[in-house]
C-alpha positions, 0 to 999 in steps of 0.5 A: 517523484512526479508521475503524469498518468495512472500508468506512470503511477502504476509503474512506480509501484511496480518498481518499488515492489521489486525491492519489497520483502516478506513482512514489509508494511506500506502505509499509503496516505492521500485523499480520495482519488489521490492514486492509492489504488493505482499505486497498489495495482502497480505493486501487485504487478511488480510482485507478479499478480496478473489478475484484476486488483480491486480496491478493498473498500467493502471487504477491508482486505483483499489477498493476492497470493499468486505473486512472488510474495503474497500481497495483503491490500487493506482499506481501513476507511470503513473501520471505526477503530482498530478493535474491529481490525483485531476482532476480525483477526486481520492484524495478523497479516501485518508484518507476516509472510507477505507485503501489507499495503494499507489505505486510510491508515489514520482510521487505526493508527495504533495498529500500524507497525512501528517499522513501515514505509509511509507513501504519500500521494498528492494530486497536482492535477487530474493525472499528475501525482507527487509521490514521496516515501519515508522510512519509519521506525527502522524500516530499511532504506529503499531509494526512489527509482531515478 
């Protein structure tokens, strides 16, 4: 799917959110500025979160529980290893009662559940993004919206 603006990237995230279920884990891949946080803002809106959705760069995880399903938005960029994640007990939010969205998953690859949806965001230019997703480890098929 190609999006041509941050608003379209958020709309794609919102469309995906309508198909998500408790326990789903989404792994977002993309360089800095690829649109991972915009995509997550769309997921939040699609789940019914109305307030601001900030990147959890310094807090590691933000919780949004006012939607139809809780959203656990992770940013693992500042983690040195998955031991830090386990020490903080944050691994308990993966595959639990909400939707877990993970930015910078390569920092703790061993903490990612086998069944997850891998979303790759690739910048084409300043506003255009090529967004793909792939089902991993038995994650149920979710088609891209047409």
